[in-house]
N, CA, C and O atoms as a DFTB+ gen file, in Angstrom:
632 C
 N C O
     1  1      14.938     125.855     317.866
     2  2      16.054     125.059     316.975
     3  2      16.350     123.707     318.233
     4  3      16.327     123.599     319.459
     5  1      16.598     122.912     317.136
     6  2      16.806     122.126     317.985
     7  2      18.592     120.748     317.800
     8  3      19.281     120.454     316.823
     9  1      18.636     120.403     318.977
    10  2      20.401     119.696     318.614
    11  2      20.196     118.711     317.621
    12  3      19.075     118.438     317.190
    13  1      21.713     117.923     317.071
    14  2      22.014     116.484     316.740
    15  2      23.484     116.712     317.824
    16  3      24.348     117.589     317.866
    17  1      23.323     115.877     318.353
    18  2      24.817     114.999     319.515
    19  2      25.164     114.162     318.599
    20  3      24.410     113.365     318.040
    21  1      26.745     114.363     318.337
    22  2      27.212     112.966     317.420
    23  2      28.009     113.123     318.164
    24  3      28.507     114.206     318.472
    25  1      28.345     111.774     318.705
    26  2      29.044     110.849     320.320
    27  2      29.827     109.605     319.522
    28  3      29.250     108.594     319.120
    29  1      31.474     109.920     319.349
    30  2      31.717     109.149     318.862
    31  2      32.708     107.534     319.563
    32  3      33.819     107.888     319.956
    33  1      32.519     106.344     319.703
    34  2      31.954     105.619     321.203
    35  2      33.839     105.066     321.729
    36  3      34.653     104.407     321.083
    37  1      33.899     105.398     322.472
    38  2      35.226     105.311     323.257
    39  2      35.665     104.483     323.017
    40  3      35.113     103.570     322.404
    41  1      37.187     104.485     323.530
    42  2      38.314     103.325     323.013
    43  2      37.320     102.224     323.316
    44  3      36.351     102.077     324.061
    45  1      38.434     101.031     321.802
    46  2      37.873      99.804     321.898
    47  2      38.941      98.828     322.585
    48  3      39.889      99.363     323.161
    49  1      38.862      97.594     322.565
    50  2      39.495      96.766     323.016
    51  2      40.128      96.065     321.029
    52  3      39.376      95.535     320.212
    53  1      41.225      96.267     320.888
    54  2      41.917      95.652     319.706
    55  2      41.012      93.734     319.150
    56  3      41.397      92.870     319.938
    57  1      40.292      93.315     318.345
    58  2      39.700      92.239     317.909
    59  2      40.753      90.878     317.995
    60  3      41.708      90.583     317.278
    61  1      40.404      90.469     318.696
    62  2      41.526      89.215     319.005
    63  2      40.841      88.571     318.356
    64  3      39.674      88.880     318.113
    65  1      41.785      86.861     317.655
    66  2      42.043      86.114     316.138
    67  2      40.587      85.696     316.076
    68  3      40.068      85.162     317.056
    69  1      40.144      85.843     315.347
    70  2      38.516      85.228     314.694
    71  2      37.200      85.601     315.212
    72  3      36.156      85.028     314.899
    73  1      37.352      87.140     316.469
    74  2      36.267      87.917     316.806
    75  2      36.076      89.120     315.612
    76  3      36.892      89.920     315.153
    77  1      34.973      88.943     315.384
    78  2      34.723      89.873     314.939
    79  2      34.710      91.759     315.079
    80  3      35.108      92.480     315.994
    81  1      34.383      91.931     314.394
    82  2      34.959      94.138     313.964
    83  2      33.314      93.687     315.122
    84  3      33.400      92.793     315.964
    85  1      32.016      94.471     314.915
    86  2      30.674      93.931     315.894
    87  2      30.983      93.865     317.295
    88  3      30.238      94.443     318.086
    89  1      32.267      93.058     317.811
    90  2      31.926      91.936     318.970
    91  2      33.165      92.934     319.952
    92  3      33.172      92.651     321.150
    93  1      34.073      93.940     319.543
    94  2      34.684      94.494     320.083
    95  2      34.385      95.428     320.994
    96  3      33.538      96.311     320.857
    97  1      35.208      95.205     322.109
    98  2      34.518      95.753     323.619
    99  2      35.295      96.849     323.832
   100  3      36.311      96.960     323.146
   101  1      34.832      98.318     325.255
   102  2      35.382      98.729     325.121
   103  2      36.701      98.749     325.608
   104  3      36.343      97.670     326.080
   105  1      37.559      98.856     325.873
   106  2      39.213      98.816     326.794
   107  2      38.499      99.097     327.933
   108  3      37.328      99.438     328.099
   109  1      39.721      98.824     328.946
   110  2      38.872      99.659     330.623
   111  2      39.255     101.418     330.524
   112  3      38.662     102.187     331.280
   113  1      40.187     101.890     329.625
   114  2      40.036     103.874     328.788
   115  2      38.985     104.050     328.614
   116  3      38.346     104.949     329.162
   117  1      38.408     103.013     327.581
   118  2      37.091     103.573     327.327
   119  2      36.397     103.490     327.505
   120  3      35.497     103.734     326.701
   121  1      36.125     102.952     329.062
   122  2      34.744     102.975     329.121
   123  2      34.819     103.950     330.664
   124  3      33.973     103.849     331.553
   125  1      36.066     104.909     330.717
   126  2      36.071     106.043     331.870
   127  2      35.947     106.721     330.929
   128  3      35.244     107.670     331.273
   129  1      36.428     106.870     329.131
   130  2      36.128     107.794     329.194
   131  2      34.274     107.929     328.788
   132  3      33.772     108.826     329.466
   133  1      33.706     107.540     328.270
   134  2      32.398     106.967     328.520
   135  2      31.518     107.697     329.172
   136  3      30.469     108.292     328.921
   137  1      32.282     107.482     330.167
   138  2      31.848     107.501     332.078
   139  2      31.961     109.464     331.636
   140  3      31.051     110.265     331.421
   141  1      32.853     109.577     331.644
   142  2      32.937     110.882     331.323
   143  2      32.247     111.939     330.692
   144  3      32.030     113.063     331.145
   145  1      31.951     111.501     329.686
   146  2      31.182     111.626     328.295
   147  2      29.813     111.808     328.432
   148  3      29.258     112.499     327.578
   149  1      28.880     111.127     329.711
   150  2      27.986     111.492     329.616
   151  2      28.052     113.051     331.745
   152  3      27.510     114.043     332.232
   153  1      29.275     111.878     332.036
   154  2      28.948     113.141     332.831
   155  2      29.217     114.832     332.141
   156  3      28.486     115.703     332.612
   157  1      29.889     115.112     331.429
   158  2      30.200     116.163     330.376
   159  2      28.189     116.353     330.016
   160  3      27.579     117.244     330.607
   161  1      27.616     115.624     329.258
   162  2      26.660     115.916     329.159
   163  2      25.609     116.282     329.929
   164  3      24.813     117.100     329.469
   165  1      25.442     115.797     331.099
   166  2      25.225     115.667     332.123
   167  2      24.838     117.242     332.794
   168  3      23.863     117.890     333.174
   169  1      26.764     117.382     332.607
   170  2      26.697     119.168     333.660
   171  2      26.130     119.871     332.824
   172  3      25.362     120.724     333.270
   173  1      26.335     119.748     331.079
   174  2      25.861     121.177     330.326
   175  2      24.377     120.867     330.199
   176  3      23.557     121.661     330.659
   177  1      24.195     120.326     329.909
   178  2      22.235     120.110     330.940
   179  2      21.810     119.650     329.066
   180  3      20.917     120.335     328.568
   181  1      22.467     118.530     328.147
   182  2      22.682     118.390     326.867
   183  2      22.122     116.476     327.465
   184  3      22.635     115.393     327.182
   185  1      21.001     116.786     328.276
   186  2      20.339     114.987     327.436
   187  2      19.087     114.829     327.531
   188  3      18.272     115.291     328.330
   189  1      18.918     113.688     326.085
   190  2      18.853     113.820     324.720
   191  2      16.885     113.764     325.410
   192  3      16.268     113.447     326.427
   193  1      16.668     114.232     324.222
   194  2      15.184     113.211     323.880
   195  2      15.029     111.899     323.198
   196  3      13.945     111.314     323.193
   197  1      16.109     111.420     322.615
   198  2      16.233     110.233     321.899
   199  2      17.593     109.489     321.866
   200  3      18.396     110.274     321.361
   201  1      18.259     108.229     322.205
   202  2      19.920     107.859     321.426
   203  2      19.419     107.008     320.729
   204  3      18.539     106.177     320.955
   205  1      20.343     107.368     319.373
   206  2      20.155     106.349     318.209
   207  2      21.724     105.722     318.528
   208  3      22.673     106.392     318.934
   209  1      21.735     103.952     318.171
   210  2      23.076     103.794     318.721
   211  2      23.460     102.245     317.425
   212  3      22.848     101.232     317.086
   213  1      24.578     102.777     317.135
   214  2      25.343     101.487     315.962
   215  2      24.711      99.403     317.115
   216  3      24.155      99.347     318.212
   217  1      24.963      98.688     316.583
   218  2      23.912      97.495     317.138
   219  2      26.085      97.135     317.644
   220  3      26.364      96.097     318.245
   221  1      27.082      98.026     317.304
   222  2      28.133      97.049     318.061
   223  2      28.220      97.403     319.466
   224  3      27.861      98.436     320.031
   225  1      28.886      96.117     320.023
   226  2      29.224      96.302     321.126
   227  2      29.637      97.508     321.874
   228  3      28.838      98.086     322.612
   229  1      31.226      98.034     321.664
   230  2      31.796      99.277     322.012
   231  2      30.984     100.722     321.847
   232  3      31.352     101.828     322.241
   233  1      29.796     100.372     321.158
   234  2      29.282     101.598     320.786
   235  2      28.278     101.571     322.386
   236  3      28.256     102.361     323.329
   237  1      27.251      99.804     322.024
   238  2      26.238      99.887     323.260
   239  2      26.704     100.145     324.626
   240  3      26.116     100.314     325.694
   241  1      28.035     100.122     324.243
   242  2      28.732     100.003     325.866
   243  2      28.802     101.384     325.795
   244  3      28.035     101.612     326.731
   245  1      29.245     102.852     325.270
   246  2      29.564     103.973     325.415
   247  2      28.221     104.010     326.055
   248  3      28.149     104.185     327.272
   249  1      27.021     103.840     325.241
   250  2      25.412     104.414     325.468
   251  2      24.798     104.042     326.070
   252  3      23.607     104.354     326.078
   253  1      25.374     103.126     326.923
   254  2      25.226     102.698     328.445
   255  2      25.958     103.355     329.940
   256  3      25.634     103.330     331.127
   257  1      26.956     103.861     329.261
   258  2      28.136     104.402     330.382
   259  2      27.342     105.671     330.413
   260  3      26.811     105.892     331.501
   261  1      27.081     106.805     329.203
   262  2      26.634     107.823     329.030
   263  2      24.654     107.826     329.911
   264  3      24.342     108.842     330.533
   265  1      23.529     106.555     329.806
   266  2      22.704     106.932     329.695
   267  2      22.958     106.468     332.066
   268  3      21.974     106.452     332.805
   269  1      24.275     106.223     332.536
   270  2      24.042     106.081     333.488
   271  2      24.543     107.092     334.249
   272  3      24.766     106.847     335.435
   273  1      24.845     108.565     333.663
   274  2      24.881     109.436     333.979
   275  2      23.709     110.427     334.113
   276  3      23.282     111.009     335.111
   277  1      23.180     110.466     332.412
   278  2      21.831     110.964     332.095
   279  2      21.286     110.680     332.975
   280  3      21.144     111.214     334.075
   281  1      20.874     109.647     332.470
   282  2      19.208     108.953     332.999
   283  2      18.657     108.342     332.144
   284  3      19.154     108.316     331.018
   285  1      17.875     107.900     332.332
   286  2      17.191     106.554     330.703
   287  2      16.776     108.034     330.073
   288  3      16.474     109.167     330.446
   289  1      16.941     107.354     329.023
   290  2      16.013     108.488     326.985
   291  2      16.137     107.179     326.437
   292  3      16.869     106.192     326.516
   293  1      14.686     107.754     325.602
   294  2      14.174     106.799     324.924
   295  2      15.876     106.249     323.700
   296  3      16.799     106.998     323.382
   297  1      15.707     104.823     323.333
   298  2      16.766     104.426     323.124
   299  2      16.386     103.658     321.473
   300  3      15.217     103.402     321.185
   301  1      17.436     103.386     320.590
   302  2      17.153     102.688     319.907
   303  2      18.454     102.353     318.709
   304  3      19.148     103.194     318.136
   305  1      18.502     100.888     318.569
   306  2      19.765     100.005     317.937
   307  2      19.286     100.491     316.509
   308  3      18.216     100.067     316.071
   309  1      20.158     101.484     315.682
   310  2      19.857     101.310     314.528
   311  2      21.145     100.891     312.999
   312  3      22.030     101.495     312.394
   313  1      20.554      99.620     312.968
   314  2      21.914      98.811     312.148
   315  2      22.611      99.672     311.451
   316  3      23.842      99.679     311.476
   317  1      21.659     100.770     310.515
   318  2      22.866     101.688     309.781
   319  2      24.258     102.648     309.872
   320  3      25.160     103.052     309.137
   321  1      23.765     102.746     311.429
   322  2      24.960     103.491     312.004
   323  2      26.345     102.945     311.467
   324  3      27.383     103.300     310.909
   325  1      25.631     101.758     312.042
   326  2      28.063     101.052     311.664
   327  2      28.390     100.807     309.960
   328  3      27.940     100.105     309.055
   329  1      29.430     101.817     310.135
   330  2      29.786     101.778     308.956
   331  2      29.031     102.438     307.896
   332  3      29.199     102.225     306.695
   333  1      27.899     103.531     308.579
   334  2      27.273     104.329     307.670
   335  2      28.286     105.517     307.180
   336  3      29.339     105.673     307.799
   337  1      27.931     106.434     305.958
   338  2      28.344     107.336     305.030
   339  2      27.506     108.834     305.768
   340  3      26.420     108.684     306.329
   341  1      28.202     110.300     305.665
   342  2      27.544     110.847     306.109
   343  2      25.996     111.220     305.858
   344  3      25.229     111.820     306.612
   345  1      25.690     110.508     304.141
   346  2      24.472     110.847     303.756
   347  2      23.707     109.585     304.691
   348  3      22.815     109.947     305.458
   349  1      23.947     108.583     304.646
   350  2      22.866     107.453     305.627
   351  2      22.300     107.980     307.318
   352  3      21.211     107.886     307.884
   353  1      23.549     108.514     307.701
   354  2      23.396     109.373     309.023
   355  2      22.723     110.590     308.959
   356  3      21.724     110.712     309.668
   357  1      23.127     111.658     308.139
   358  2      21.918     112.184     307.839
   359  2      20.337     111.815     307.428
   360  3      19.296     112.438     307.635
   361  1      20.487     111.079     307.042
   362  2      18.859     110.775     306.285
   363  2      18.325     110.208     307.728
   364  3      17.336     110.717     308.254
   365  1      19.106     109.020     308.397
   366  2      18.473     108.155     309.777
   367  2      18.458     109.630     310.583
   368  3      17.562     109.788     311.412
   369  1      19.329     110.608     310.387
   370  2      18.940     111.604     312.276
   371  2      17.417     112.249     311.460
   372  3      16.342     112.210     312.058
   373  1      17.529     112.754     310.205
   374  2      16.059     113.375     309.552
   375  2      15.182     112.819     309.732
   376  3      14.300     113.260     308.997
   377  1      14.714     111.755     310.530
   378  2      13.817     110.422     309.887
   379  2      13.328     110.686     311.510
   380  3      12.162     110.526     311.868
   381  1      14.062     110.973     312.117
   382  2      13.970     111.459     314.014
   383  2      13.793     113.073     314.358
   384  3      14.162     113.737     315.326
   385  1      13.195     113.360     313.357
   386  2      13.337     115.180     313.353
   387  2      12.328     115.771     314.674
   388  3      12.465     116.759     315.396
   389  1      11.194     114.620     314.628
   390  2      10.750     115.489     315.804
   391  2      11.715     114.923     317.653
   392  3      11.173     115.232     318.714
   393  1      12.926     114.223     317.643
   394  2      13.336     114.490     318.251
   395  2      13.944     116.298     318.311
   396  3      14.512     116.913     317.409
   397  1      13.608     116.736     319.557
   398  2      14.559     118.396     319.905
   399  2      15.924     118.226     320.272
   400  3      16.639     119.228     320.279
   401  1      16.399     117.116     320.579
   402  2      17.679     116.799     321.286
   403  2      18.339     115.425     320.582
   404  3      19.304     114.991     321.211
   405  1      17.952     114.627     319.306
   406  2      18.623     113.196     319.171
   407  2      20.134     113.464     319.476
   408  3      20.647     114.507     319.070
   409  1      20.855     112.544     320.181
   410  2      22.066     111.710     319.975
   411  2      22.082     110.535     319.618
   412  3      21.203     109.689     319.789
   413  1      23.582     110.380     318.849
   414  2      23.838     109.408     317.943
   415  2      24.730     109.111     318.324
   416  3      25.540     110.031     318.439
   417  1      25.077     108.102     318.647
   418  2      26.184     106.797     318.828
   419  2      26.296     105.988     317.675
   420  3      25.478     105.379     316.986
   421  1      28.073     106.211     317.630
   422  2      28.627     105.798     315.847
   423  2      29.396     105.524     315.390
   424  3      29.551     104.335     315.669
   425  1      30.046     105.803     314.835
   426  2      31.829     105.024     314.576
   427  2      32.344     106.423     313.485
   428  3      31.431     107.052     312.949
   429  1      33.947     106.890     313.179
   430  2      33.767     107.223     312.085
   431  2      34.647     106.211     311.117
   432  3      34.938     105.028     311.297
   433  1      35.039     107.314     309.767
   434  2      34.461     108.625     309.313
   435  2      33.426     109.449     309.416
   436  3      33.391     110.673     309.542
   437  1      32.485     108.554     309.342
   438  2      31.321     108.693     309.564
   439  2      30.423     110.440     309.933
   440  3      30.014     111.418     309.306
   441  1      30.523     109.861     311.567
   442  2      30.307     111.249     312.143
   443  2      31.595     112.476     312.297
   444  3      31.576     113.360     313.152
   445  1      32.351     112.347     311.579
   446  2      32.704     113.276     312.001
   447  2      33.479     114.132     310.823
   448  3      34.253     115.070     311.014
   449  1      33.038     113.520     309.434
   450  2      32.318     113.917     308.595
   451  2      31.011     114.620     308.167
   452  3      30.890     115.616     307.453
   453  1      29.802     113.669     308.932
   454  2      28.450     114.881     309.378
   455  2      28.588     115.559     309.800
   456  3      28.034     116.589     309.416
   457  1      29.287     115.582     310.747
   458  2      29.346     116.801     311.511
   459  2      30.179     117.989     310.061
   460  3      29.451     118.621     309.295
   461  1      31.439     118.044     309.989
   462  2      32.414     118.985     309.149
   463  2      31.161     119.340     307.760
   464  3      31.186     120.480     307.295
   465  1      30.320     118.507     307.288
   466  2      28.807     118.826     306.218
   467  2      28.125     119.192     306.785
   468  3      27.657     120.111     306.112
   469  1      27.370     119.140     308.137
   470  2      26.319     120.486     308.612
   471  2      26.884     121.344     309.190
   472  3      26.072     121.928     309.908
   473  1      27.779     121.718     309.265
   474  2      28.315     122.937     309.650
   475  2      29.732     123.699     308.411
   476  3      30.381     124.419     309.171
   477  1      30.031     123.749     307.751
   478  2      30.463     124.036     306.904
   479  2      30.237     123.593     305.206
   480  3      30.589     124.197     304.193
   481  1      29.896     122.987     305.282
   482  2      29.086     121.810     304.321
   483  2      30.001     121.528     303.549
   484  3      29.714     121.090     302.435
   485  1      31.857     121.770     304.082
   486  2      32.170     120.580     303.542
   487  2      32.077     119.393     304.150
   488  3      31.580     119.502     305.271
   489  1      32.435     118.026     303.768
   490  2      33.238     116.354     304.272
   491  2      34.620     116.113     304.047
   492  3      35.218     115.072     304.321
   493  1      35.129     117.226     303.490
   494  2      36.162     116.317     302.865
   495  2      37.439     117.391     303.744
   496  3      38.575     117.598     303.317
   497  1      37.109     117.703     304.470
   498  2      38.344     119.063     305.426
   499  2      37.666     118.835     306.566
   500  3      37.443     119.842     307.237
   501  1      37.102     117.362     307.164
   502  2      37.273     117.755     308.412
   503  2      38.717     117.312     309.518
   504  3      39.751     116.900     308.993
   505  1      38.648     117.410     310.510
   506  2      40.139     117.724     311.520
   507  2      39.804     116.576     312.308
   508  3      40.423     116.593     313.372
   509  1      38.752     115.195     312.123
   510  2      39.003     114.472     313.590
   511  2      37.605     114.556     314.495
   512  3      37.003     115.551     314.901
   513  1      37.330     113.209     314.650
   514  2      37.101     113.499     316.053
   515  2      37.344     111.902     316.989
   516  3      36.983     110.807     316.559
   517  1      37.990     112.125     318.236
   518  2      38.751     111.137     318.922
   519  2      37.816     110.275     319.049
   520  3      36.779     110.294     318.387
   521  1      38.186     109.207     320.159
   522  2      37.055     108.278     320.951
   523  2      36.378     109.230     321.653
   524  3      36.874     110.350     321.776
   525  1      35.304     108.956     322.140
   526  2      34.467     109.354     322.575
   527  2      33.855     110.961     322.660
   528  3      33.159     111.489     323.527
   529  1      34.403     111.484     321.420
   530  2      34.185     112.790     321.134
   531  2      33.676     113.379     320.982
   532  3      33.939     113.559     319.792
   533  1      32.524     114.445     321.336
   534  2      30.958     114.853     320.653
   535  2      30.646     116.270     319.826
   536  3      31.081     117.339     320.255
   537  1      30.251     116.227     319.215
   538  2      29.607     117.662     318.175
   539  2      28.809     117.596     318.883
   540  3      28.352     116.505     319.224
   541  1      28.302     118.903     319.414
   542  2      26.951     118.968     319.176
   543  2      26.587     120.153     318.524
   544  3      27.056     121.215     318.936
   545  1      25.510     120.121     317.180
   546  2      25.514     120.716     316.144
   547  2      23.524     121.418     316.709
   548  3      22.759     120.771     317.424
   549  1      23.309     122.388     316.283
   550  2      22.608     123.568     316.681
   551  2      21.678     123.707     314.705
   552  3      22.108     124.131     313.632
   553  1      20.381     123.123     315.112
   554  2      19.714     123.922     313.509
   555  2      18.830     124.088     314.043
   556  3      18.422     123.788     315.165
   557  1      18.309     124.822     312.881
   558  2      16.854     125.575     313.159
   559  2      15.735     123.872     313.239
   560  3      15.957     122.728     312.842
   561  1      14.711     124.434     313.859
   562  2      14.006     123.471     314.463
   563  2      13.151     122.510     313.315
   564  3      13.046     121.286     313.398
   565  1      12.511     123.452     312.114
   566  2      11.686     123.090     310.963
   567  2      12.877     122.313     309.978
   568  3      12.379     121.433     309.275
   569  1      14.222     122.476     309.828
   570  2      15.334     122.260     309.131
   571  2      15.478     121.536     308.680
   572  3      15.873     120.821     309.602
   573  1      15.535     120.486     307.197
   574  2      16.303     118.919     307.152
   575  2      17.715     119.015     307.179
   576  3      18.587     119.883     307.124
   577  1      17.606     117.828     307.281
   578  2      19.679     117.567     307.288
   579  2      20.025     117.681     306.494
   580  3      19.817     116.794     305.667
   581  1      21.028     119.157     306.011
   582  2      21.674     119.481     305.196
   583  2      23.310     119.667     305.463
   584  3      23.987     119.285     306.418
   585  1      23.744     120.500     304.094
   586  2      25.250     120.874     303.888
   587  2      24.761     122.297     304.522
   588  3      23.731     122.808     304.083
   589  1      25.718     123.108     305.850
   590  2      25.869     123.530     305.529
   591  2      24.411     124.469     307.136
   592  3      24.195     125.483     307.800
   593  1      24.109     123.598     306.950
   594  2      22.712     123.934     307.833
   595  2      22.930     124.376     309.250
   596  3      22.147     125.202     309.720
   597  1      24.150     123.798     310.148
   598  2      23.995     123.657     311.256
   599  2      25.274     124.581     311.801
   600  3      26.204     124.900     311.060
   601  1      25.168     125.022     313.424
   602  2      26.146     125.515     313.936
   603  2      26.996     124.774     314.684
   604  3      26.113     123.940     314.889
   605  1      27.585     124.490     315.062
   606  2      28.962     123.857     316.092
   607  2      28.599     124.932     317.203
   608  3      29.053     126.074     317.268
   609  1      27.584     124.267     318.164
   610  2      27.939     124.976     319.355
   611  2      28.497     124.427     320.522
   612  3      28.160     124.877     321.618
   613  1      29.333     123.483     320.421
   614  2      30.189     122.696     321.379
   615  2      30.816     120.915     320.745
   616  3      30.293     119.830     320.490
   617  1      32.273     121.547     320.728
   618  2      32.717     120.673     320.859
   619  2      33.926     119.606     322.024
   620  3      34.881     120.259     322.444
   621  1      33.875     118.417     322.389
   622  2      34.424     117.879     323.937
   623  2      34.966     117.152     323.436
   624  3      34.591     117.008     322.273
   625  1      36.204     116.182     323.905
   626  2      36.183     115.119     324.143
   627  2      37.350     114.843     325.545
   628  3      38.057     115.620     326.186
   629  1      37.156     113.551     325.604
   630  2      38.087     112.970     327.211
   631  2      39.762     113.785     327.372
   632  3      40.484     113.527     328.335
């Protein structure tokens, strides 16, 4: 079995006038949430083999806080995660199939729709993924990412 860990970025500051959405930093609350997410992953023994991260500042800061708790892992910025559809995220995760435990740090609604799609086969009936929320999906080692292929083995939020 392999695991796909989906982590929504923690709370971010609102954009200031003229500031690009990509440049929004974590709020102090968000930094605490991201640290708590890293602590939870470490406590559960869910240290990823590889982390794929959206290039936005808030996701990169979330990743940094998580890595401070779980230790260094292979990490890559993936521009395609920003504003990604569930299909885009599925294809990206599938292209890293050799990682037995893959962490994807990104945004809603793509992450929560992917979690719902992989677990239930439906993406329109998702329940929501709060900031710094984590969905851990377990699937067969050689399986492609597709609807209904995974079981939701854990769901956590701060």
